[in-house]
VOGU-3710 file (C-alpha; in Angstrom, 3 decimals, decimal comma):
1> manrevllvv> 0,000/0,000/0,000  2,800/2,384/0,908  4,595/1,707/-2,384  1,409/2,484/-4,323  1,009/5,801/-2,485  4,622/6,763/-3,270  4,047/5,858/-6,923  0,904/8,019/-7,051  2,853/10,992/-5,629  5,635/10,532/-8,190
11> lfwvnccvaq> 3,116/10,258/-11,045  1,369/13,389/-9,781  4,635/15,355/-9,827  5,478/14,041/-13,281  2,027/15,020/-14,522  2,521/18,541/-13,147  5,804/18,818/-15,038  4,402/17,368/-18,280  1,479/19,795/-18,107  3,960/22,642/-18,429
21> vslsgfitds> 4,778/24,249/-21,767  7,337/26,951/-22,462  7,207/30,375/-24,087  10,743/31,472/-24,959  12,722/33,700/-27,314  14,752/36,912/-27,430  13,938/40,446/-26,229  15,561/43,176/-28,338  15,213/46,828/-29,242  14,380/48,164/-32,716
31> lnsplpyanv> 18,033/47,760/-33,760  17,927/44,068/-32,822  20,277/44,665/-29,871  19,565/42,373/-26,894  17,972/43,875/-23,788  19,410/42,161/-20,700  17,398/41,944/-17,462  14,059/42,680/-19,120  11,061/41,569/-17,042  8,580/39,066/-18,456
41> lakpdsvdla> 5,486/38,471/-16,330  2,685/36,004/-17,131  -0,634/36,774/-15,375  -3,134/33,883/-15,588  -6,806/34,576/-16,248  -7,683/31,876/-13,700  -7,439/32,799/-10,012  -6,431/29,205/-9,265  -3,089/29,666/-11,032  -0,110/31,684/-9,884
51> mtfsisdeqg> 1,776/34,323/-11,840  4,959/33,221/-13,594  8,017/35,408/-13,916  11,217/35,441/-15,960  14,073/37,840/-16,610  16,209/37,950/-19,729  19,940/37,216/-19,635  22,831/39,177/-21,194  21,874/37,874/-24,645  18,239/38,913/-24,222
61> rytlwlekgf> 16,954/35,324/-23,872  13,912/34,539/-21,738  11,814/31,478/-20,871  8,381/31,252/-19,232  6,848/27,979/-18,037  3,040/28,080/-18,351  0,237/25,662/-17,580  -0,834/23,897/-20,750  -4,105/25,133/-22,274  -4,675/28,034/-19,860
71> pytihvtylg> -4,862/31,678/-21,041  -2,246/34,161/-19,783  -1,599/37,861/-20,291  2,107/38,553/-20,867  3,661/41,832/-19,671  7,175/42,730/-20,858  8,884/45,754/-19,264  12,321/47,350/-19,513  13,609/50,641/-18,122  13,308/53,381/-20,755
81> fqkeifsvsl> 11,098/51,317/-23,105  7,361/51,008/-23,662  5,604/48,057/-22,027  4,587/45,236/-24,373  1,368/43,330/-23,548  -0,109/40,314/-25,346  -2,161/37,177/-24,585  -1,316/33,517/-25,106  -2,855/30,094/-24,491  -0,333/27,398/-25,321
91> iedvkkniel> -0,755/23,680/-25,950  2,906/23,186/-26,938  6,267/24,918/-26,619  6,381/28,212/-28,567  9,261/30,459/-29,637  8,412/34,169/-29,681  10,853/37,078/-30,066  9,788/40,404/-28,564  10,830/43,846/-29,789  10,430/46,810/-27,426
101> kvstdrldei> 10,163/50,431/-28,466  11,899/53,342/-26,745  9,626/55,170/-24,296  8,563/58,729/-25,144  7,742/59,560/-21,510  10,561/61,981/-20,659  10,786/64,923/-18,328  13,891/67,103/-18,500  15,744/64,241/-20,217  15,062/61,903/-17,222
111> viindspvlv> 13,309/58,683/-18,126  10,321/57,982/-15,888  10,968/54,699/-14,055  8,544/51,928/-14,988  6,907/49,372/-12,727  9,163/46,434/-13,538  8,886/43,577/-11,017  12,689/43,316/-11,049  15,039/46,139/-11,930  18,765/45,354/-12,307
121> kedtirfktd> 21,154/48,311/-12,453  24,885/47,730/-12,042  25,256/46,164/-8,590  21,714/46,924/-7,381  18,626/44,722/-7,768  15,139/45,963/-6,888  12,166/43,633/-6,367  8,518/44,765/-6,248  7,287/42,188/-3,781  3,556/42,311/-4,596
131> vfvdgqerkl> 4,286/40,502/-7,867  5,745/37,467/-6,099  3,628/37,073/-2,953  0,070/35,766/-2,531  -0,832/37,507/0,719  -0,415/34,421/2,880  3,105/35,307/4,046  3,483/36,224/7,735  7,057/37,449/8,067  9,734/38,995/5,859
141> kqvlqklpgv> 11,384/35,568/5,676  8,507/34,108/3,633  8,574/37,122/1,276  12,295/36,797/0,590  12,031/33,067/-0,107  9,733/33,821/-3,063  12,069/36,295/-4,764  14,193/34,916/-7,627  17,793/34,308/-6,607  17,112/34,892/-2,888
151> evdregnvlv> 17,541/32,224/-0,192  16,911/32,292/3,560  18,312/29,469/5,659  16,861/28,193/8,924  19,213/30,382/10,970  17,994/33,609/9,374  20,932/34,159/7,023  20,010/35,655/3,641  21,842/34,839/0,409  21,304/36,648/-2,891
161> ngkrvtdllv> 22,669/34,932/-6,002  24,826/32,811/-3,716  26,352/35,734/-1,756  25,548/36,291/1,896  23,825/39,519/3,002  25,839/41,314/5,693  23,651/44,387/6,391  19,880/44,701/6,800  18,376/48,144/6,220  14,823/49,432/6,532
171> dgkkffdgst> 14,098/52,448/4,343  17,830/53,007/3,993  18,591/52,849/7,735  20,186/49,929/9,588  17,718/47,663/11,360  19,229/47,449/14,852  22,878/46,887/13,899  22,244/45,188/10,574  21,619/41,604/11,750  19,410/39,775/9,259
181> klgvenipad> 17,981/37,276/11,776  16,083/39,836/13,896  14,623/41,390/10,749  13,580/38,359/8,693  11,918/36,695/11,686  10,075/39,782/12,992  9,246/42,322/10,242  5,643/41,648/9,110  5,283/40,580/5,490  2,336/42,885/4,752
191> avaevevidn> 4,470/45,962/5,558  6,957/45,303/2,732  6,583/47,108/-0,604  9,994/46,581/-2,202  13,250/44,784/-1,497  16,481/46,287/-2,777  19,767/44,382/-2,867  22,953/46,498/-2,893  26,205/44,695/-3,627  29,586/46,235/-2,692
201> ynrvsflkgl> 27,683/48,201/-0,065  29,254/51,202/1,638  27,481/53,281/4,284  29,084/56,422/2,837  27,675/56,593/-0,670  30,458/58,667/-2,276  33,067/56,100/-1,180  31,387/53,444/-3,289  33,751/52,605/-6,112  36,709/54,023/-4,188
211> sdsermaldi> 36,756/51,856/-1,077  36,494/48,161/-1,932  33,717/46,354/-0,121  32,619/42,740/-0,068  29,491/43,613/1,924  25,971/43,163/0,599  22,998/45,095/1,979  19,305/44,245/1,900  17,137/47,385/2,034  13,482/46,792/2,951
221> klkqdknkfi> 11,200/49,498/1,575  7,953/49,839/3,519  4,518/50,479/2,053  3,216/54,018/2,099  0,464/53,174/4,578  3,125/51,646/6,831  5,290/54,766/6,688  3,504/56,173/9,732  2,012/53,229/11,474  2,267/50,861/14,413
231> fgdieagagt> 2,396/47,248/13,331  3,692/43,920/14,499  2,309/41,007/16,449  2,096/39,556/19,942  2,539/35,837/20,462  1,723/33,882/23,629  1,847/30,159/24,233  1,434/27,463/26,881  2,532/23,869/26,659  2,978/20,535/28,336
241> dehylmhpsl> 4,859/20,397/31,647  3,906/24,056/32,188  6,139/25,334/29,369  5,482/28,891/28,212  6,271/31,394/25,461  5,736/35,148/25,109  7,036/36,976/22,034  5,966/40,545/21,128  7,465/42,285/18,106  6,209/45,836/17,632
251> fyyspktkvn> 7,254/48,483/15,130  6,496/52,168/14,678  7,602/53,950/11,527  7,225/57,505/10,354  9,323/59,575/7,954  11,327/61,022/10,871  11,000/58,464/13,659  11,402/54,701/13,641  10,987/52,563/16,759  11,327/48,793/17,069
261> ligdandigv> 10,637/46,654/20,129  11,198/42,907/20,243  10,765/40,763/23,326  10,924/37,093/24,171  10,359/34,957/27,262  10,319/31,167/27,031  11,504/27,959/28,642  11,544/25,813/25,487  15,177/26,351/24,523  14,681/29,087/21,937
271> ksftlkdymn> 17,591/31,537/22,038  16,667/34,915/20,638  20,320/35,964/20,707  23,062/33,496/19,798  26,802/33,554/19,190  26,205/34,145/15,487  24,014/37,165/16,277  26,722/38,555/18,549  29,365/38,073/15,854  27,108/39,933/13,390
281> feggmgklll> 26,836/42,850/15,822  30,642/42,911/16,062  31,142/43,073/12,278  30,133/39,600/11,120  31,371/38,268/7,793  32,887/41,642/6,924  35,198/41,369/9,943  36,072/37,805/8,994  37,007/38,837/5,446  39,047/41,865/6,526
291> epgsyyklsn> 40,471/40,699/9,877  40,370/36,901/10,206  42,700/36,997/13,203  40,502/39,470/15,116  37,390/37,501/14,179  38,937/34,309/15,559  39,894/35,974/18,858  36,427/37,470/19,197  34,704/34,148/18,518  36,836/32,484/21,222
301> sdfsnflrnn> 36,456/35,155/23,880  34,915/34,354/27,277  31,676/36,124/26,337  31,424/34,222/23,042  31,958/30,893/24,763  28,928/31,489/26,985  26,771/32,154/23,909  28,138/29,204/21,966  26,229/26,318/23,577  22,799/25,634/22,071
311> dfeaaknnfa> 22,201/22,101/23,405  20,869/21,715/26,941  18,462/19,689/29,073  16,474/22,717/30,191  16,570/26,438/29,516  14,838/29,706/30,362  15,375/32,717/28,127  14,349/36,344/28,630  15,198/38,751/25,845  14,382/42,368/25,006
321> afnisqmisk> 15,599/44,563/22,165  14,806/48,242/21,580  15,861/50,356/18,611  15,077/53,987/17,752  16,076/56,163/14,822  15,309/59,883/14,780  15,869/62,484/12,065  16,803/65,554/14,110  17,128/67,692/10,984  17,705/67,171/7,286
331> kieatayaif> 21,415/66,823/7,998  21,499/65,033/11,356  20,204/61,604/12,273  20,552/59,813/15,605  20,062/56,116/16,242  20,254/53,997/19,367  19,567/50,443/20,403  19,695/48,318/23,540  19,618/44,531/23,785  19,210/42,613/27,034
341> sdtqtvlree> 19,338/38,858/27,518  19,006/36,644/30,580  19,511/32,918/29,976  19,481/30,081/32,501  20,361/26,584/31,327  20,949/23,072/32,603  23,595/21,109/30,703  24,582/17,435/30,796  27,289/15,709/28,763  28,944/12,325/28,586
351> nlnqylqpda> 32,395/12,345/26,969  34,843/9,656/26,001  38,245/11,373/25,838  41,368/9,838/24,344  44,642/11,555/25,259  47,284/10,799/22,613  50,889/10,524/23,803  54,057/8,799/22,644  54,014/5,833/25,013  50,283/5,122/25,345
361> ivnevklakg> 46,728/6,292/24,739  44,919/7,167/27,969  41,122/6,922/28,056  38,902/9,075/30,241  35,150/8,805/30,711  33,934/12,238/31,743  30,393/12,832/33,022  29,443/16,482/33,508  26,277/18,196/34,651  26,066/21,925/35,193
371> essdrfllsk> 23,897/25,004/35,493  24,643/28,393/33,981  23,213/31,861/34,325  24,210/34,317/31,622  23,192/37,951/31,436  24,332/40,656/29,086  23,427/44,134/27,941  24,456/45,604/24,600  23,730/49,230/23,756  24,808/51,683/21,118
381> iavdykpgfr> 24,190/55,293/20,226  25,211/56,820/16,888  24,935/60,255/15,310  25,429/60,849/11,598  25,898/64,403/10,302  25,867/65,136/6,579  26,641/68,806/5,898  26,341/68,090/2,170  26,274/65,256/-0,315  30,114/65,286/-0,362
391> edisysgffk> 30,745/65,075/3,390  29,832/62,619/6,130  30,712/62,883/9,836  29,637/60,227/12,327  30,144/59,190/15,940  29,109/55,994/17,680  29,460/54,730/21,221  29,027/51,053/22,095  28,611/49,603/25,587  28,564/45,941/26,597
401> fnknnfnehi> 28,150/44,368/30,012  28,004/40,658/30,743  27,755/38,561/33,891  28,082/34,793/33,699  27,891/32,154/36,427  28,530/28,475/35,798  28,476/25,590/38,290  29,349/22,074/37,203  29,901/18,659/38,734  32,408/16,440/36,903
411> lsqtldgenn> 33,056/12,744/37,370  36,343/11,717/35,724  36,971/7,976/35,365  40,286/6,447/34,223  42,118/3,165/34,804  43,768/4,833/37,812  40,374/5,416/39,472  37,780/8,163/39,544  37,775/11,775/40,700  34,870/14,068/41,529
421> fdtqlnnsgt> 35,170/17,789/40,900  32,807/20,632/41,689  33,721/23,626/39,576  32,519/27,187/39,642  33,160/30,037/37,226  31,923/33,579/37,779  32,765/36,197/35,210  31,823/39,816/34,701  32,942/41,958/31,826  32,558/45,522/30,614
431> sfkqnfewhk> 33,360/46,919/27,209  33,136/50,486/25,940  33,955/51,445/22,377  33,927/54,811/20,638  34,257/55,456/16,938  34,636/58,737/15,019  34,637/58,982/11,222  35,036/61,909/8,834  34,769/61,404/5,113  34,910/64,245/2,607
441> kfsgqfthsf> 35,003/64,429/-1,158  36,851/67,614/-2,070  36,428/67,182/-5,808  36,069/64,497/-8,449  39,767/63,746/-7,930  40,400/64,025/-4,210  38,621/62,325/-1,303  39,807/61,610/2,205  38,732/59,526/5,189  39,744/59,767/8,813
451> tanynydrtn> 38,695/57,276/11,469  39,590/57,011/15,153  38,563/54,237/17,535  39,006/53,748/21,256  38,142/50,457/22,982  38,140/49,671/26,679  37,580/46,091/27,867  37,629/44,669/31,358  37,004/41,064/32,429  37,243/39,527/35,915
461> pfskwisdee> 36,714/35,753/35,839  36,823/33,932/39,169  37,226/30,125/39,165  36,931/27,500/41,903  37,662/23,759/41,930  36,694/21,469/44,827  37,689/17,792/44,965  38,232/14,980/47,449  41,350/13,942/45,479  44,525/15,932/44,902
471> ilpgllpivp> 44,311/18,074/41,754  47,265/17,933/39,338  49,688/16,187/41,712  53,265/17,273/41,145  52,268/20,459/39,316  50,525/22,366/42,119  52,085/23,187/45,559  49,060/21,774/47,399  48,845/21,229/51,159  47,328/17,735/51,798
481> qelydlsqtv> 43,890/17,662/53,435  40,609/15,751/53,096  38,941/18,292/50,804  40,883/20,349/48,275  39,483/23,824/47,581  41,344/25,820/44,889  40,493/29,336/43,737  41,796/31,606/41,006  41,214/35,265/40,212  41,997/36,787/36,810
491> klkihhlnal> 41,840/40,478/35,920  42,386/41,774/32,407  42,121/45,391/31,284  42,586/46,428/27,668  42,973/49,920/26,218  43,119/50,045/22,443  43,382/53,257/20,423  43,773/53,355/16,655  43,668/56,140/14,106  43,758/55,930/10,323
501> ykfywvlnnr> 43,903/58,510/7,560  43,275/57,479/3,947  43,650/59,683/0,898  41,960/58,755/-2,405  43,391/60,266/-5,596  41,436/59,608/-8,792  43,899/60,125/-11,631  41,271/59,230/-14,231  38,383/56,805/-14,658  40,795/53,871/-14,892
511> nhiyvtignn> 43,508/54,723/-12,355  43,266/55,465/-8,626  46,017/56,007/-6,033  45,351/55,374/-2,318  47,675/56,456/0,512  47,121/55,241/4,082  48,754/56,370/7,335  47,765/54,949/10,697  48,758/54,016/14,211  47,491/51,378/16,650
521> vlqedyftet> 48,238/51,567/20,357  47,437/48,597/22,589  47,859/48,499/26,374  46,904/45,390/28,391  47,150/44,849/32,157  46,934/41,206/33,183  46,804/39,909/36,764  46,218/36,385/38,103  46,215/34,894/41,591  45,886/31,166/42,377
531> yqllnsgeen> 45,605/29,755/45,900  44,280/26,923/48,077  41,774/27,559/50,853  42,903/25,579/53,904  40,723/24,073/56,612  42,018/26,721/58,999  40,598/29,448/56,769  44,037/30,592/55,651  45,104/30,783/52,011  47,985/28,777/50,550
541> dfyeggfgnd> 49,196/31,112/47,820  50,758/29,289/44,854  53,114/32,174/44,045  56,212/30,323/45,233  55,254/27,453/42,936  55,482/29,699/39,876  51,864/30,895/39,800  50,541/34,440/39,826  50,963/36,920/36,961  51,220/40,683/37,041
551> lefslndffv> 51,968/41,743/33,475  51,893/45,005/31,576  51,892/44,469/27,833  52,034/47,245/25,245  52,167/47,229/21,466  52,475/50,153/19,080  51,901/49,594/15,381  52,679/52,555/13,117  52,056/51,899/9,446  51,994/53,600/6,084
561> gvqhkfrigd> 50,774/52,089/2,843  50,174/52,889/-0,805  47,953/51,161/-3,354  47,292/51,529/-7,078  43,938/50,513/-8,503  43,453/50,294/-12,270  41,024/48,952/-14,833  41,802/47,503/-18,271  38,748/46,393/-20,198  36,830/43,974/-17,976
571> ltakygisah> 39,770/43,542/-15,573  40,008/45,540/-12,331  43,095/45,152/-10,159  44,566/46,712/-7,038  48,047/46,122/-5,655  50,009/47,752/-2,877  52,282/47,436/0,106  52,216/48,635/3,705  55,150/49,081/6,077  54,527/48,400/9,786
581> rynwkagqqv> 56,802/49,528/12,592  56,118/47,363/15,661  57,267/48,359/19,144  56,267/46,047/21,969  57,005/45,598/25,641  56,121/42,709/27,936  57,154/43,352/31,513  56,940/40,858/34,373  59,930/39,051/35,974  61,765/39,419/32,671
591> vvndnkwvll> 61,167/42,598/30,667  61,190/42,293/26,871  61,341/45,535/24,904  61,815/45,220/21,158  60,880/46,631/17,757  60,940/45,619/14,111  59,802/46,627/10,606  57,481/44,339/8,620  56,468/44,805/4,964  53,030/43,446/3,999
601> pdflttyeit> 52,142/43,332/0,275  48,590/42,807/-1,011  46,885/42,202/-4,340  43,271/41,986/-5,542  41,917/41,496/-9,056  38,456/40,965/-10,510  37,695/39,850/-14,041  34,134/40,454/-15,221  33,327/37,720/-17,727  29,751/38,996/-17,996
611> kserihlkyd> 27,598/41,215/-15,792  26,538/38,094/-13,872  29,763/36,087/-14,030  32,985/37,087/-12,298  36,236/35,627/-11,079  38,319/37,140/-8,260  41,835/36,610/-6,957  43,164/38,011/-3,693  46,518/37,721/-1,916  47,802/39,217/1,344
621> lksswedapk> 50,801/38,737/3,567  49,249/39,038/7,035  50,704/39,734/10,453  49,043/38,786/13,753  49,801/39,354/17,446  48,745/37,422/20,534  47,038/38,944/23,574  48,658/39,628/26,942  47,930/36,216/28,592  50,155/34,548/25,986
631> fanrfllsny> 53,102/36,753/27,104  52,634/36,166/30,866  55,457/33,818/31,908  53,996/32,404/35,135  51,535/29,551/35,562  47,745/29,717/35,283  45,353/26,930/36,296  43,067/26,593/33,252  41,098/23,447/34,212  40,964/20,601/36,698
641> navfkgnenl> 43,604/18,807/34,599  45,440/21,637/32,828  48,025/24,307/33,553  49,094/27,070/31,148  52,187/29,261/31,091  52,848/32,157/28,710  56,053/33,119/26,909  57,436/36,665/26,999  59,616/35,999/23,917  56,729/35,730/21,453
651> englyhaarm> 56,612/37,931/18,369  54,137/38,443/15,544  53,072/35,572/13,333  53,292/35,848/9,529  51,306/33,970/6,937  50,468/34,089/3,241  46,719/34,158/2,488  45,439/33,634/-1,048  41,905/33,098/-2,265  40,331/32,728/-5,698
661> wytkfslyrg> 36,563/32,651/-6,053  34,075/32,456/-8,895  30,429/33,553/-9,010  27,773/33,160/-11,667  24,031/33,615/-11,665  21,508/33,454/-14,461  17,827/34,025/-13,777  17,166/32,991/-17,392  18,653/29,550/-16,814  17,595/29,516/-13,170
671> iilngsiryn> 21,107/28,756/-11,944  23,350/30,121/-9,204  26,915/28,850/-9,111  29,794/29,793/-6,818  33,077/28,272/-5,820  36,375/29,181/-4,206  39,869/27,918/-3,502  41,758/29,239/-0,484  45,369/28,723/0,516  47,192/29,761/3,670
681> rkiesvknav> 50,840/29,137/4,448  52,174/30,199/7,800  55,802/31,333/7,849  55,827/31,835/11,606  52,982/31,072/13,960  52,287/30,814/17,676  51,333/27,308/18,775  51,133/25,541/22,113  53,837/23,102/23,129  52,191/20,431/25,303
691> vldginfyss> 53,538/18,130/28,004  51,023/15,362/28,643  51,001/12,983/31,629  47,939/10,749/31,611  44,967/13,134/31,391  46,923/16,016/32,942  48,790/18,414/30,734  50,883/21,543/30,758  50,962/23,879/27,740  52,950/26,937/26,767
701> pvlfdqpetq> 52,963/28,995/23,529  56,064/29,036/21,342  56,855/30,773/18,064  57,079/28,019/15,448  59,057/28,624/12,276  58,041/25,298/10,734  55,705/25,868/7,767  51,992/25,173/8,128  49,826/24,729/5,054  46,043/24,968/4,781
711> wginagirkn> 43,944/24,336/1,669  40,229/24,685/1,192  37,810/24,185/-1,682  34,099/24,884/-1,595  31,423/25,075/-4,250  27,681/25,452/-4,382  25,067/25,191/-7,090  21,357/25,923/-7,186  19,316/25,062/-10,278  15,614/25,578/-11,025
721> iwkfvlsgkv> 14,183/22,627/-12,970  10,504/23,133/-13,745  8,732/23,121/-10,390  11,798/21,892/-8,550  14,909/23,507/-7,083  18,027/21,338/-6,983  20,856/22,427/-4,673  24,266/20,970/-3,971  27,299/22,003/-1,957  30,831/20,757/-1,388
731> dvswsdyfqq> 33,316/21,957/1,235  36,695/20,220/1,496  39,621/21,372/3,630  42,934/19,903/4,653  46,020/21,055/6,496  49,384/19,812/7,685  51,491/21,268/10,457  53,981/20,402/13,193  53,130/19,889/16,841  55,330/19,659/19,930
741> lnnefskvas> 54,125/17,010/22,363  56,269/15,871/25,317  59,282/17,656/23,765  58,972/15,695/20,506  58,157/17,286/17,138  55,836/15,463/14,762  53,804/16,247/11,678  50,026/16,240/11,823  47,461/16,243/9,015  43,730/16,885/9,227
751> egqnyglslk> 41,039/16,722/6,583  37,373/17,669/6,502  34,820/16,851/3,841  31,229/18,098/3,795  28,702/17,343/1,064  25,061/18,311/0,725  22,305/17,657/-1,805  18,665/18,733/-1,700  15,593/18,762/-3,946  12,778/21,187/-3,232
761> tnfnkfpeie> 9,355/21,479/-4,846  7,999/24,861/-5,888  4,262/24,322/-6,342  1,790/27,076/-5,571  -1,291/25,078/-4,608  0,425/21,945/-3,347  2,821/21,113/-0,483  6,310/22,501/-0,633  8,638/19,615/0,186  12,401/19,615/0,510
771> lgynfsinny> 14,341/16,352/0,592  18,001/16,583/1,527  21,064/14,610/2,496  24,244/15,843/4,196  27,380/13,785/4,595  30,630/14,691/6,368  33,976/12,994/6,970  36,640/14,268/9,372  40,114/12,725/9,480  42,979/13,364/11,888
781> isiysdtefr> 46,343/11,740/11,206  49,368/11,824/13,523  52,121/9,449/14,570  49,961/8,478/17,560  46,601/7,969/15,880  44,723/7,786/12,595  41,074/8,637/13,230  38,016/9,119/11,076  34,509/10,291/11,961  31,499/10,108/9,632
791> tqkpyvllty> 28,139/11,808/9,994  25,133/11,314/7,717  21,967/13,397/7,900  18,951/12,724/5,655  16,127/15,210/6,230  12,745/16,356/4,927  11,029/19,743/5,297  7,332/20,318/4,629  5,347/23,517/4,171  1,693/23,259/3,136
801> rfledfflea> -1,240/25,673/3,063  -4,569/23,915/2,677  -8,290/24,645/2,985  -7,302/28,330/2,562  -6,945/29,002/6,306  -4,651/26,201/7,535  -0,859/26,209/7,410  1,353/23,219/8,210  5,119/23,253/8,794  7,125/20,152/9,679
811> dyskffytny> 10,701/18,909/9,593  12,357/15,568/10,220  16,031/14,628/10,289  17,995/11,536/11,261  21,656/11,527/12,217  23,925/8,532/11,674  27,259/8,839/13,439  30,258/6,497/13,060  33,462/7,017/15,046  37,009/5,871/14,397
821> kgqrnsyena> 36,389/2,572/16,228  33,533/1,652/13,899  30,943/2,257/16,596  27,630/3,540/15,271  24,999/5,703/16,890  21,938/7,456/15,571  19,220/9,813/16,762  16,155/11,444/15,212  14,658/14,892/15,480  11,214/16,051/14,349
831> naslsyqked> 9,217/19,251/14,799  5,825/20,367/13,480  3,304/23,193/13,753  -0,259/23,593/12,499  -1,702/27,114/12,249  -5,173/28,445/11,575  -5,924/32,020/10,562  -9,098/33,222/8,900  -8,547/35,583/5,982  -8,543/39,234/7,107
841> sawrftisgt> -8,441/38,134/10,751  -5,853/39,495/13,149  -5,845/36,266/15,161  -3,818/33,154/14,447  -3,871/29,907/16,443  -1,009/27,399/16,350  -0,357/23,958/17,784  3,341/23,088/17,720  5,509/20,194/18,777  9,289/20,242/19,238
851> nildarykyq> 11,418/17,134/19,536  8,295/15,113/18,793  10,180/11,803/18,765  11,537/12,657/22,227  15,234/12,237/21,431  17,256/12,619/24,618  20,742/13,419/23,310  22,935/14,313/20,341  26,264/12,865/19,221  29,284/14,807/18,016
861> ntfsdylitd> 33,067/14,606/17,990  36,100/16,869/18,212  39,848/16,385/17,938  43,010/18,378/18,581  46,767/17,824/18,706  46,525/15,482/21,671  42,828/14,866/22,407  40,014/13,012/20,624  36,516/13,360/22,091  33,294/11,458/21,477
871> qrtfiipriw> 30,501/13,494/23,041  26,888/12,773/23,915  24,927/15,917/24,839  21,489/15,707/26,437  18,748/17,927/24,998  15,299/19,262/25,948  12,630/16,518/25,790  9,416/16,667/23,756  7,201/19,756/24,141  3,660/20,338/22,816
881> mlkviysl> 2,437/23,925/22,832  -0,648/25,979/21,960  0,106/29,483/20,710  -2,121/32,486/20,063  -0,834/35,318/17,856  -2,478/38,712/17,460  -1,343/40,981/14,620  -1,684/44,749/14,923
//
């Protein structure tokens, strides 16, 4: 019976495809020259059919897929030309060339803009959303998913023609700080009139074309009746086991004032603010592309680590976000936002750890259960002053406060016995950043930019370890007693001031000269204290055992650079060099005071094969510096089984970074293709030398001059085939480097492979189904071990509107996990929601289920130079919930 049902579904899909016929040809002007990016819209006479849209390619070709035997009215539009309208009713494929005539509607030599559904102009694409939507969409996310070439993943990231959007704007102004997730999941669909995509986005418009940018902005244009209006919705829910949800998202917009308020309170594990959101607020993908070293440090900071975990047994989240934008005058605009989050979680993990060492492999079974309480406040105020269209002056101040408490009980089991540890970590941090920018275009030839930034960061983590067994015997100067109570205080203050002046000289349309002068000043104060609390109440300070740091670290980086940018035909290239004068001082027991010059060349070229097909090549020699804790030359207790000691003799690391990437999109062929090859070779790098004894280890950073090579290849393709969308992706990376373990050098190689394939239906009156399969392989090869992990994930997503007022969403995935020992594990995850909303009603009712199959844990693995971990993480059990949503 099941096989027959599957066959009927397949035959139904095939019948839908066969019932399609094509209308295709060329769109030209009266001189028979092709008109690229012309809009072709087919409006059916029947209300049961959806509109069909196409856009011509560079050769003027177009193709429309129409339902066989049904009448359509065809509208062809192109900027500056008269609209062409005709009717068709096809029973077979038809070729039809279309000639457009130049429009006579002119006013002072300015062509009146037509109402094209899609308008492509250089690196800007404009979509009129009412052509693509059917009125059933609830949020901006559903609107974007219906626009050609636009994708929205399940985490709220937006991709246009394969490139990720980095900035979200509303009526030309940043929505909060540009994060796409808050916008796509909260802006109501019925408020959107147009969507504009701006590639090579620059906040200062007259720097576009001068200052290279890999950013892409999505500008949401609101409807006129929403230009001065309060809109949004309020969602409330109650579920099994007394679970709850409250989620208001309210918006007020007027020409001069814009206010947004988003709130969230739930105990179902939904995080309204994640690590990825935080990284977006700190610069996101743009920071990664421009400063990979800074991005890495930020993503591994204490604050980021608290946001990282998304798997837990129980969780309570309270979240509030407020944003206001006010036009004070025609020249001055002020914006401000504040984001507050309070998260309380219960975590439980079971780990099998393998410590790799020359003489043996030591196994540890680690059982951990903990509770965390994480609070943070982010706020920003910015003022932008534009005296004229050739000048822009701005100031912004950013404040961040976080307080994190974590208590955990650990049971560590080895062949030598078992140890119980109670650990506690309390951390508070404050950050204040100020930024000033002045950009001015003096003439068509000369433009300058000046920026100054000051950052202040302070963190004060306090750690405690309690155990009935001696901790790190032989490494710590512990006084024997029945219960061991160790404490550690860390204080880190950072002052960072940088200033940069850049002068743009436009020699002619094909040659630019850029001169840059700047200076970075970094001052870090680092203090640590480690001690044992004795039964008498006294403290056994570990200072005599080599613990306790009191370090002042300073770094001054003065630099000057010059670049030449030129264009020859379809080739644009920029090359240059910068000279950096480093002066640094690390003062503790031994004071190091040194300086050096470093030359850093760079190169970037872009070849435009067609307007929608490009290839890029970029090379940089990069320099990176470690933070103060890496220079502190006394011990620090970093875990119940780990001690760390810095090295005052470190210097900057140097590495070559090269990347070549290719992009192509064709709305005519319905294809998006992108791929890249990246290569990094480290000349000098800072790595940890490790001494391992059983599960206990001591590590210290050293400056390695052995080469380290990293390669990476990734590619993605998306192809529209009738009523289906086929997508595939490949991401392969490998690296080889040297490690120092127990005073022995050895070469290590690692390799990662990730593959994905999916097929998605695109019917209008039938369920939208996506079938997918992801497969990954991770290898780690050293003289001590050769390991391989495999993960397979088949999944299905379902979206279906039926009986006009009902809406069903469901997803199912199964994970198959195989470790290096051949052991196999699997778990399943399924979620579903059924909504009911009467047309023109403000009320919507939803029944939802999360973790419907009641999976209790997830499997994953990690590996490093000396440690391989198989991890089982427990997750929130099944929840059923009834939600009521009211839309303003």
